[in-house]
PyMOL commands that place a pseudoatom at each C-alpha (Angstrom):
pseudoatom trace, name=CA, resn=MET, resi=1, chain=A, elem=C, hetatm=0, pos=[-22.725, 41.539, -38.339]
pseudoatom trace, name=CA, resn=ARG, resi=2, chain=A, elem=C, hetatm=0, pos=[-19.368, 42.551, -39.454]
pseudoatom trace, name=CA, resn=LEU, resi=3, chain=A, elem=C, hetatm=0, pos=[-18.732, 44.178, -35.964]
pseudoatom trace, name=CA, resn=ILE, resi=4, chain=A, elem=C, hetatm=0, pos=[-19.901, 40.903, -34.486]
pseudoatom trace, name=CA, resn=SER, resi=5, chain=A, elem=C, hetatm=0, pos=[-17.643, 39.086, -36.667]
pseudoatom trace, name=CA, resn=CYS, resi=6, chain=A, elem=C, hetatm=0, pos=[-14.580, 41.470, -35.806]
pseudoatom trace, name=CA, resn=LEU, resi=7, chain=A, elem=C, hetatm=0, pos=[-15.431, 41.128, -32.066]
pseudoatom trace, name=CA, resn=PHE, resi=8, chain=A, elem=C, hetatm=0, pos=[-15.556, 37.360, -32.155]
pseudoatom trace, name=CA, resn=ALA, resi=9, chain=A, elem=C, hetatm=0, pos=[-12.230, 37.010, -34.164]
pseudoatom trace, name=CA, resn=SER, resi=10, chain=A, elem=C, hetatm=0, pos=[-10.526, 39.300, -31.681]
pseudoatom trace, name=CA, resn=LEU, resi=11, chain=A, elem=C, hetatm=0, pos=[-11.753, 37.477, -28.619]
pseudoatom trace, name=CA, resn=LEU, resi=12, chain=A, elem=C, hetatm=0, pos=[-10.762, 34.389, -30.215]
pseudoatom trace, name=CA, resn=CYS, resi=13, chain=A, elem=C, hetatm=0, pos=[-7.137, 35.626, -30.912]
pseudoatom trace, name=CA, resn=VAL, resi=14, chain=A, elem=C, hetatm=0, pos=[-6.778, 36.826, -27.275]
pseudoatom trace, name=CA, resn=SER, resi=15, chain=A, elem=C, hetatm=0, pos=[-8.462, 33.823, -25.561]
pseudoatom trace, name=CA, resn=LEU, resi=16, chain=A, elem=C, hetatm=0, pos=[-6.659, 31.120, -27.577]
pseudoatom trace, name=CA, resn=PRO, resi=17, chain=A, elem=C, hetatm=0, pos=[-3.217, 31.860, -25.959]
pseudoatom trace, name=CA, resn=VAL, resi=18, chain=A, elem=C, hetatm=0, pos=[-4.371, 32.332, -22.485]
pseudoatom trace, name=CA, resn=TRP, resi=19, chain=A, elem=C, hetatm=0, pos=[-6.468, 28.951, -22.819]
pseudoatom trace, name=CA, resn=ALA, resi=20, chain=A, elem=C, hetatm=0, pos=[-3.453, 27.285, -24.234]
pseudoatom trace, name=CA, resn=ASP, resi=21, chain=A, elem=C, hetatm=0, pos=[-1.416, 28.548, -21.214]
pseudoatom trace, name=CA, resn=LEU, resi=22, chain=A, elem=C, hetatm=0, pos=[-4.119, 27.433, -18.925]
pseudoatom trace, name=CA, resn=HIS, resi=23, chain=A, elem=C, hetatm=0, pos=[-4.123, 23.849, -20.523]
pseudoatom trace, name=CA, resn=ALA, resi=24, chain=A, elem=C, hetatm=0, pos=[-0.267, 23.679, -20.297]
pseudoatom trace, name=CA, resn=ASP, resi=25, chain=A, elem=C, hetatm=0, pos=[-0.303, 24.493, -16.696]
pseudoatom trace, name=CA, resn=LEU, resi=26, chain=A, elem=C, hetatm=0, pos=[-3.183, 21.868, -16.104]
pseudoatom trace, name=CA, resn=GLU, resi=27, chain=A, elem=C, hetatm=0, pos=[-1.145, 19.142, -17.901]
pseudoatom trace, name=CA, resn=LYS, resi=28, chain=A, elem=C, hetatm=0, pos=[2.075, 20.022, -16.053]
pseudoatom trace, name=CA, resn=GLU, resi=29, chain=A, elem=C, hetatm=0, pos=[0.245, 19.959, -12.765]
pseudoatom trace, name=CA, resn=GLU, resi=30, chain=A, elem=C, hetatm=0, pos=[-1.369, 16.465, -13.740]
pseudoatom trace, name=CA, resn=TYR, resi=31, chain=A, elem=C, hetatm=0, pos=[2.257, 15.365, -14.712]
pseudoatom trace, name=CA, resn=VAL, resi=32, chain=A, elem=C, hetatm=0, pos=[3.778, 16.443, -11.279]
pseudoatom trace, name=CA, resn=ASP, resi=33, chain=A, elem=C, hetatm=0, pos=[0.654, 14.585, -9.576]
pseudoatom trace, name=CA, resn=LYS, resi=34, chain=A, elem=C, hetatm=0, pos=[1.207, 11.554, -11.362]
pseudoatom trace, name=CA, resn=GLN, resi=35, chain=A, elem=C, hetatm=0, pos=[5.001, 11.589, -10.562]
pseudoatom trace, name=CA, resn=PHE, resi=36, chain=A, elem=C, hetatm=0, pos=[4.198, 12.120, -7.062]
pseudoatom trace, name=CA, resn=ILE, resi=37, chain=A, elem=C, hetatm=0, pos=[1.539, 9.377, -6.914]
pseudoatom trace, name=CA, resn=GLU, resi=38, chain=A, elem=C, hetatm=0, pos=[4.045, 6.907, -8.679]
pseudoatom trace, name=CA, resn=ALA, resi=39, chain=A, elem=C, hetatm=0, pos=[6.834, 7.612, -6.239]
pseudoatom trace, name=CA, resn=GLU, resi=40, chain=A, elem=C, hetatm=0, pos=[4.369, 7.102, -3.180]
pseudoatom trace, name=CA, resn=ILE, resi=41, chain=A, elem=C, hetatm=0, pos=[3.318, 3.884, -4.491]
pseudoatom trace, name=CA, resn=GLN, resi=42, chain=A, elem=C, hetatm=0, pos=[6.860, 2.696, -4.735]
pseudoatom trace, name=CA, resn=ALA, resi=43, chain=A, elem=C, hetatm=0, pos=[7.518, 3.971, -1.251]
pseudoatom trace, name=CA, resn=VAL, resi=44, chain=A, elem=C, hetatm=0, pos=[4.527, 1.939, -0.081]
pseudoatom trace, name=CA, resn=LYS, resi=45, chain=A, elem=C, hetatm=0, pos=[5.650, -1.180, -1.979]
pseudoatom trace, name=CA, resn=ARG, resi=46, chain=A, elem=C, hetatm=0, pos=[8.995, -1.021, -0.345]
pseudoatom trace, name=CA, resn=VAL, resi=47, chain=A, elem=C, hetatm=0, pos=[7.544, -1.100, 3.056]
pseudoatom trace, name=CA, resn=SER, resi=48, chain=A, elem=C, hetatm=0, pos=[5.219, -3.986, 1.877]
pseudoatom trace, name=CA, resn=GLN, resi=49, chain=A, elem=C, hetatm=0, pos=[8.393, -5.871, 0.499]
pseudoatom trace, name=CA, resn=GLU, resi=50, chain=A, elem=C, hetatm=0, pos=[10.305, -4.990, 3.943]
pseudoatom trace, name=CA, resn=TRP, resi=51, chain=A, elem=C, hetatm=0, pos=[7.164, -6.674, 5.842]
pseudoatom trace, name=CA, resn=ALA, resi=52, chain=A, elem=C, hetatm=0, pos=[7.667, -9.781, 3.936]
pseudoatom trace, name=CA, resn=ALA, resi=53, chain=A, elem=C, hetatm=0, pos=[11.605, -9.746, 3.983]
pseudoatom trace, name=CA, resn=ARG, resi=54, chain=A, elem=C, hetatm=0, pos=[11.343, -9.366, 7.856]
pseudoatom trace, name=CA, resn=PHE, resi=55, chain=A, elem=C, hetatm=0, pos=[8.615, -11.811, 8.164]
pseudoatom trace, name=CA, resn=ASN, resi=56, chain=A, elem=C, hetatm=0, pos=[10.793, -14.240, 6.026]
pseudoatom trace, name=CA, resn=ALA, resi=57, chain=A, elem=C, hetatm=0, pos=[13.938, -13.373, 8.235]
pseudoatom trace, name=CA, resn=HIS, resi=58, chain=A, elem=C, hetatm=0, pos=[11.987, -14.252, 11.329]
pseudoatom trace, name=CA, resn=GLN, resi=59, chain=A, elem=C, hetatm=0, pos=[12.465, -10.902, 12.812]
pseudoatom trace, name=CA, resn=PRO, resi=60, chain=A, elem=C, hetatm=0, pos=[9.151, -10.490, 14.828]
pseudoatom trace, name=CA, resn=ILE, resi=61, chain=A, elem=C, hetatm=0, pos=[10.167, -7.264, 16.598]
pseudoatom trace, name=CA, resn=LYS, resi=62, chain=A, elem=C, hetatm=0, pos=[11.290, -5.757, 13.441]
pseudoatom trace, name=CA, resn=VAL, resi=63, chain=A, elem=C, hetatm=0, pos=[8.052, -6.635, 11.451]
pseudoatom trace, name=CA, resn=ALA, resi=64, chain=A, elem=C, hetatm=0, pos=[6.080, -5.296, 14.268]
pseudoatom trace, name=CA, resn=ALA, resi=65, chain=A, elem=C, hetatm=0, pos=[8.074, -2.095, 14.091]
pseudoatom trace, name=CA, resn=LEU, resi=66, chain=A, elem=C, hetatm=0, pos=[6.411, -1.303, 10.797]
pseudoatom trace, name=CA, resn=TYR, resi=67, chain=A, elem=C, hetatm=0, pos=[2.828, -0.885, 12.436]
pseudoatom trace, name=CA, resn=GLY, resi=68, chain=A, elem=C, hetatm=0, pos=[2.081, 2.743, 13.486]
pseudoatom trace, name=CA, resn=ASP, resi=69, chain=A, elem=C, hetatm=0, pos=[0.884, 3.643, 16.928]
pseudoatom trace, name=CA, resn=SER, resi=70, chain=A, elem=C, hetatm=0, pos=[-2.788, 3.134, 16.630]
pseudoatom trace, name=CA, resn=PHE, resi=71, chain=A, elem=C, hetatm=0, pos=[-2.756, -0.231, 14.219]
pseudoatom trace, name=CA, resn=ILE, resi=72, chain=A, elem=C, hetatm=0, pos=[-5.189, -2.894, 14.102]
pseudoatom trace, name=CA, resn=LEU, resi=73, chain=A, elem=C, hetatm=0, pos=[-4.258, -6.298, 12.856]
pseudoatom trace, name=CA, resn=TYR, resi=74, chain=A, elem=C, hetatm=0, pos=[-7.114, -8.712, 11.987]
pseudoatom trace, name=CA, resn=ALA, resi=75, chain=A, elem=C, hetatm=0, pos=[-4.652, -11.793, 11.514]
pseudoatom trace, name=CA, resn=THR, resi=76, chain=A, elem=C, hetatm=0, pos=[-4.896, -14.754, 9.407]
pseudoatom trace, name=CA, resn=PHE, resi=77, chain=A, elem=C, hetatm=0, pos=[-4.432, -17.226, 12.406]
pseudoatom trace, name=CA, resn=THR, resi=78, chain=A, elem=C, hetatm=0, pos=[-5.907, -15.399, 15.512]
pseudoatom trace, name=CA, resn=THR, resi=79, chain=A, elem=C, hetatm=0, pos=[-8.159, -12.528, 16.464]
pseudoatom trace, name=CA, resn=LYS, resi=80, chain=A, elem=C, hetatm=0, pos=[-8.027, -8.901, 16.496]
pseudoatom trace, name=CA, resn=ILE, resi=81, chain=A, elem=C, hetatm=0, pos=[-4.565, -7.335, 17.985]
pseudoatom trace, name=CA, resn=ASP, resi=82, chain=A, elem=C, hetatm=0, pos=[-4.336, -3.746, 18.623]
pseudoatom trace, name=CA, resn=LYS, resi=83, chain=A, elem=C, hetatm=0, pos=[-1.338, -3.269, 21.202]
pseudoatom trace, name=CA, resn=PRO, resi=84, chain=A, elem=C, hetatm=0, pos=[2.324, -3.724, 20.532]
pseudoatom trace, name=CA, resn=GLU, resi=85, chain=A, elem=C, hetatm=0, pos=[2.954, -6.488, 22.907]
pseudoatom trace, name=CA, resn=PRO, resi=86, chain=A, elem=C, hetatm=0, pos=[0.322, -8.763, 21.641]
pseudoatom trace, name=CA, resn=LEU, resi=87, chain=A, elem=C, hetatm=0, pos=[1.499, -7.931, 18.138]
pseudoatom trace, name=CA, resn=VAL, resi=88, chain=A, elem=C, hetatm=0, pos=[5.045, -8.998, 18.733]
pseudoatom trace, name=CA, resn=ASN, resi=89, chain=A, elem=C, hetatm=0, pos=[3.941, -12.208, 20.647]
pseudoatom trace, name=CA, resn=TYR, resi=90, chain=A, elem=C, hetatm=0, pos=[1.736, -12.906, 17.741]
pseudoatom trace, name=CA, resn=PHE, resi=91, chain=A, elem=C, hetatm=0, pos=[4.709, -12.696, 15.304]
pseudoatom trace, name=CA, resn=VAL, resi=92, chain=A, elem=C, hetatm=0, pos=[6.998, -14.644, 17.511]
pseudoatom trace, name=CA, resn=ASN, resi=93, chain=A, elem=C, hetatm=0, pos=[4.394, -17.538, 17.815]
pseudoatom trace, name=CA, resn=LEU, resi=94, chain=A, elem=C, hetatm=0, pos=[3.730, -17.530, 14.334]
pseudoatom trace, name=CA, resn=LEU, resi=95, chain=A, elem=C, hetatm=0, pos=[7.385, -17.557, 13.292]
pseudoatom trace, name=CA, resn=LYS, resi=96, chain=A, elem=C, hetatm=0, pos=[7.888, -20.771, 15.329]
pseudoatom trace, name=CA, resn=LYS, resi=97, chain=A, elem=C, hetatm=0, pos=[6.352, -22.789, 12.328]
pseudoatom trace, name=CA, resn=LYS, resi=98, chain=A, elem=C, hetatm=0, pos=[9.334, -24.524, 10.811]
pseudoatom trace, name=CA, resn=ASP, resi=99, chain=A, elem=C, hetatm=0, pos=[10.456, -22.648, 7.666]
pseudoatom trace, name=CA, resn=ILE, resi=100, chain=A, elem=C, hetatm=0, pos=[7.438, -20.322, 7.684]
pseudoatom trace, name=CA, resn=LYS, resi=101, chain=A, elem=C, hetatm=0, pos=[7.550, -17.894, 4.691]
pseudoatom trace, name=CA, resn=VAL, resi=102, chain=A, elem=C, hetatm=0, pos=[5.147, -15.569, 2.992]
pseudoatom trace, name=CA, resn=VAL, resi=103, chain=A, elem=C, hetatm=0, pos=[5.163, -14.761, -0.822]
pseudoatom trace, name=CA, resn=TYR, resi=104, chain=A, elem=C, hetatm=0, pos=[3.079, -11.905, -2.609]
pseudoatom trace, name=CA, resn=ASN, resi=105, chain=A, elem=C, hetatm=0, pos=[1.012, -13.336, -5.563]
pseudoatom trace, name=CA, resn=GLU, resi=106, chain=A, elem=C, hetatm=0, pos=[-0.569, -10.162, -6.360]
pseudoatom trace, name=CA, resn=GLN, resi=107, chain=A, elem=C, hetatm=0, pos=[-0.402, -6.607, -4.980]
pseudoatom trace, name=CA, resn=ASN, resi=108, chain=A, elem=C, hetatm=0, pos=[-2.707, -3.773, -5.718]
pseudoatom trace, name=CA, resn=ILE, resi=109, chain=A, elem=C, hetatm=0, pos=[-1.387, -0.452, -4.296]
pseudoatom trace, name=CA, resn=ARG, resi=110, chain=A, elem=C, hetatm=0, pos=[-3.389, 2.944, -4.324]
pseudoatom trace, name=CA, resn=VAL, resi=111, chain=A, elem=C, hetatm=0, pos=[-2.274, 6.000, -2.822]
pseudoatom trace, name=CA, resn=HIS, resi=112, chain=A, elem=C, hetatm=0, pos=[-5.030, 8.593, -1.518]
pseudoatom trace, name=CA, resn=GLY, resi=113, chain=A, elem=C, hetatm=0, pos=[-3.101, 11.653, -0.031]
pseudoatom trace, name=CA, resn=ALA, resi=114, chain=A, elem=C, hetatm=0, pos=[-1.348, 10.688, 3.272]
pseudoatom trace, name=CA, resn=GLY, resi=115, chain=A, elem=C, hetatm=0, pos=[-3.110, 7.298, 3.161]
pseudoatom trace, name=CA, resn=ALA, resi=116, chain=A, elem=C, hetatm=0, pos=[-2.457, 4.235, 1.112]
pseudoatom trace, name=CA, resn=VAL, resi=117, chain=A, elem=C, hetatm=0, pos=[-3.963, 0.810, 0.536]
pseudoatom trace, name=CA, resn=ASP, resi=118, chain=A, elem=C, hetatm=0, pos=[-2.057, -2.353, -0.330]
pseudoatom trace, name=CA, resn=SER, resi=119, chain=A, elem=C, hetatm=0, pos=[-4.528, -5.291, -1.105]
pseudoatom trace, name=CA, resn=GLY, resi=120, chain=A, elem=C, hetatm=0, pos=[-4.118, -8.474, -2.805]
pseudoatom trace, name=CA, resn=LEU, resi=121, chain=A, elem=C, hetatm=0, pos=[-3.051, -12.203, -2.624]
pseudoatom trace, name=CA, resn=TYR, resi=122, chain=A, elem=C, hetatm=0, pos=[-0.222, -13.829, -0.587]
pseudoatom trace, name=CA, resn=THR, resi=123, chain=A, elem=C, hetatm=0, pos=[0.872, -17.425, 0.251]
pseudoatom trace, name=CA, resn=PHE, resi=124, chain=A, elem=C, hetatm=0, pos=[2.141, -18.653, 3.505]
pseudoatom trace, name=CA, resn=SER, resi=125, chain=A, elem=C, hetatm=0, pos=[4.314, -21.996, 3.724]
pseudoatom trace, name=CA, resn=PHE, resi=126, chain=A, elem=C, hetatm=0, pos=[5.869, -24.014, 6.327]
pseudoatom trace, name=CA, resn=ILE, resi=127, chain=A, elem=C, hetatm=0, pos=[6.829, -27.371, 7.323]
pseudoatom trace, name=CA, resn=ASP, resi=128, chain=A, elem=C, hetatm=0, pos=[4.184, -29.121, 9.468]
pseudoatom trace, name=CA, resn=GLU, resi=129, chain=A, elem=C, hetatm=0, pos=[4.804, -31.506, 12.332]
pseudoatom trace, name=CA, resn=LYS, resi=130, chain=A, elem=C, hetatm=0, pos=[4.878, -34.393, 9.979]
pseudoatom trace, name=CA, resn=GLY, resi=131, chain=A, elem=C, hetatm=0, pos=[7.486, -32.718, 7.802]
pseudoatom trace, name=CA, resn=LYS, resi=132, chain=A, elem=C, hetatm=0, pos=[5.037, -31.856, 5.077]
pseudoatom trace, name=CA, resn=LYS, resi=133, chain=A, elem=C, hetatm=0, pos=[5.132, -28.574, 3.411]
pseudoatom trace, name=CA, resn=VAL, resi=134, chain=A, elem=C, hetatm=0, pos=[2.026, -26.822, 3.883]
pseudoatom trace, name=CA, resn=GLU, resi=135, chain=A, elem=C, hetatm=0, pos=[0.682, -23.827, 1.747]
pseudoatom trace, name=CA, resn=VAL, resi=136, chain=A, elem=C, hetatm=0, pos=[-1.952, -21.404, 3.115]
pseudoatom trace, name=CA, resn=PRO, resi=137, chain=A, elem=C, hetatm=0, pos=[-3.189, -18.977, 0.153]
pseudoatom trace, name=CA, resn=ALA, resi=138, chain=A, elem=C, hetatm=0, pos=[-4.698, -15.729, 1.896]
pseudoatom trace, name=CA, resn=ARG, resi=139, chain=A, elem=C, hetatm=0, pos=[-6.003, -12.459, 0.917]
pseudoatom trace, name=CA, resn=TYR, resi=140, chain=A, elem=C, hetatm=0, pos=[-4.713, -9.368, 2.683]
pseudoatom trace, name=CA, resn=THR, resi=141, chain=A, elem=C, hetatm=0, pos=[-5.186, -5.461, 3.113]
pseudoatom trace, name=CA, resn=PHE, resi=142, chain=A, elem=C, hetatm=0, pos=[-2.618, -3.426, 4.387]
pseudoatom trace, name=CA, resn=VAL, resi=143, chain=A, elem=C, hetatm=0, pos=[-3.535, 0.352, 5.100]
pseudoatom trace, name=CA, resn=PHE, resi=144, chain=A, elem=C, hetatm=0, pos=[-0.832, 2.861, 5.632]
pseudoatom trace, name=CA, resn=GLU, resi=145, chain=A, elem=C, hetatm=0, pos=[-0.488, 6.195, 6.850]
pseudoatom trace, name=CA, resn=LEU, resi=146, chain=A, elem=C, hetatm=0, pos=[2.124, 8.639, 6.019]
pseudoatom trace, name=CA, resn=THR, resi=147, chain=A, elem=C, hetatm=0, pos=[3.870, 9.966, 9.072]
pseudoatom trace, name=CA, resn=PRO, resi=148, chain=A, elem=C, hetatm=0, pos=[7.009, 11.988, 9.581]
pseudoatom trace, name=CA, resn=GLU, resi=149, chain=A, elem=C, hetatm=0, pos=[8.870, 8.510, 9.901]
pseudoatom trace, name=CA, resn=GLY, resi=150, chain=A, elem=C, hetatm=0, pos=[7.510, 7.264, 6.538]
pseudoatom trace, name=CA, resn=TRP, resi=151, chain=A, elem=C, hetatm=0, pos=[4.538, 4.945, 5.643]
pseudoatom trace, name=CA, resn=GLN, resi=152, chain=A, elem=C, hetatm=0, pos=[3.536, 3.058, 8.612]
pseudoatom trace, name=CA, resn=ILE, resi=153, chain=A, elem=C, hetatm=0, pos=[0.880, 0.250, 8.622]
pseudoatom trace, name=CA, resn=VAL, resi=154, chain=A, elem=C, hetatm=0, pos=[-2.316, 1.260, 10.610]
pseudoatom trace, name=CA, resn=ASP, resi=155, chain=A, elem=C, hetatm=0, pos=[-4.434, -1.720, 9.590]
pseudoatom trace, name=CA, resn=HIS, resi=156, chain=A, elem=C, hetatm=0, pos=[-3.787, -4.913, 8.522]
pseudoatom trace, name=CA, resn=HIS, resi=157, chain=A, elem=C, hetatm=0, pos=[-6.309, -7.580, 7.629]
pseudoatom trace, name=CA, resn=SER, resi=158, chain=A, elem=C, hetatm=0, pos=[-5.576, -11.154, 6.709]
pseudoatom trace, name=CA, resn=SER, resi=159, chain=A, elem=C, hetatm=0, pos=[-7.715, -14.194, 5.880]
pseudoatom trace, name=CA, resn=VAL, resi=160, chain=A, elem=C, hetatm=0, pos=[-7.244, -17.354, 4.520]
pseudoatom trace, name=CA, resn=LEU, resi=161, chain=A, elem=C, hetatm=0, pos=[-8.459, -17.620, 0.871]
pseudoatom trace, name=CA, resn=PRO, resi=162, chain=A, elem=C, hetatm=0, pos=[-11.683, -19.701, 0.487]
pseudoatom trace, name=CA, resn=GLU, resi=163, chain=A, elem=C, hetatm=0, pos=[-11.631, -22.755, -1.344]
for i in range(1, 163): cmd.bond("trace and resi %d" % i, "trace and resi %d" % (i + 1))
show_as sticks, trace
zoom trace
């Protein structure tokens, strides 16, 4: 019994530092992963904010430039768009509305490797033909892909919020 106790104590003395080192490595790796994810969340947020800034500045070509090559847009005010020319035309026509703007009300950004999702609520506002301010609350989802050029929108869904 004494021999077993001595062996157990020896194993414990040897394995504790190894386990502690392994645990420290895992904590360090988790910390690095969290830092990477937070940095990528901020990068995706910057692209989303840039989308709104270009939209609000009435720059349809620059808005469209944020979309990747194989994008799909299920837009708030039209049907599916998946080609560059109709995308630009959609924003050209939409931005003809007087004083049209978009404001994010809620953003939820998640990064999954080379993909990310930004979903939430935003509100479009514009002045109608009668001079009245109209607000259109909507929900949205942007799906991003990390490319050599940075994060690009590959899927965008937007729909009017149900009343």
